[in-house]
C-alpha positions, 0 to 999 in steps of 0.5 A: 364617948361611946364604949365598944363592948367585946363580943361574948366568947363562944365556948364550944368544943371547936373554940376549946379543943382542950374540953371534952365534946358534950354529946347531946341526949336530944335524939334519944328522946325520940326513942321514948314513944316507941320504947313505951309502946314496945314495953306495953304491948310486947315486954309486959305481956311476954313476962306475964305469959311466962309467969302464968305458964307456971300457974294454974289460973282462971280469970279470978285466981291463980295457983303457982305449980312450977313446971307442971304445965310444961310437963303435962303439955309435952305429954299431950298426944296431939303435941308431937303430931302438932309440932311435926305438922308445924314444921312441915307447914312452915317449910312447905309454905316458905319454900314455895313463897321463895321460889314462886315469889322470885319467879313472879318478880323476875316476870313482873320486872321484865318488859311484859304487857300490862305490867302495872296491872299484873303487879296489882293482881299479884299483890291483891290476895295479901289485902284480903282477909285471911278468914275470908280466904279460908272460908272461900277456899273451903267452898272451892275445895269441896270434894264433889261440889267445889269449883276446883274439882269440877274444873279438873273433871273437865280435863279428865282429872279426878281431884282429891278430897282436899280438906277431907282426905287426911293426907291432903288436908295440911297440904291444901291449907299450905297451898292456899297460904302460898296463894295468899302470901306469895304477893308479899314475897313478890313485892320484896323480890321486886324491890331487890331486883329493881335495886340492882344497877342495870349496868350489871345486866348490860355487861353480862349481856355484852359478854354473851350471857343468856337469860338463865345465866344473867339470872343465875350470875347477876339476879340471884346473888345480888337479890340475896338480901330480899331472899333472906327477908322472904325466908325469915318472914315466911318461916315465922309466919308459917310457924305461927299460922293459926287463922287460915288453918282454923277457918278451913279445917279446924285441925281436922280431919281428926288431928291431921292438920293440927299445928302448935297454934291450934293445939294451944287454942284447943287447950284454951277452949277446954278451959286449961288456961295455964296449960295453953299458956305454957304451949304459947311459951313453947311456940314462942321459944320454938320460933326463936330457936329456929329463926335466930340461928338462921338470922345469924347465919345469913348475916354472917354470910352477907358480911 
């Protein structure tokens, strides 16, 4: 005589509505590798930088001196000009990347000949080494032997002493930075424009809107997330820029193209490690103070 066994009861949240649903912690395990990397390469160095900025340190010893490094750093004559140059550089490069990136993106998403090739050409400078770009343009912008001024001479224009004239040095580096970085802004804008449904453009065209009106009424407002991304990334990059400036001018002539990062580096070169660490913290706080309110403002407007 065979016996029939009852199937085991399933005690899940669906069969037991009275019991609370148990939340699995399994997905949170995937956060551990990223959290470890973030802590090791960002949190720990940041905390150590804050600590060492309060000390007079070398590779072998340290002495706690409180806020003396910050007081001395803000007394540096080059700090005020470096801070001003940093803001000018960030605003100029950010503004030009936004305008030129949008213009190129509109052009490269339209029906033009060789569109794929032109997209590759626009993005190519982003892939080139920044130091290589700086050294190359240092030769191209030579006041007498540079190709740029020689080309301007052919059309009857006397080119400036790009990297030698104090009034042109910082702007010259900013223009090279825009040349190298506008490709990334273009790609971001292209992604934003291509995500706009084509029905909007067709409806605007049927209503009699011209190219400029379609751009102003459809493309510009609907590509706003791309604009926010380009502004924030360009502003952060401009505030932190060092390698291109150092490769082209080393902060010269004099201190006319010095920015915060180059001022900090010169303090490191002089052996004032605690002082330069305090400068790094100041630069870090400057980026946060300028970028976080913009991020909050743009997110609020978008919401």
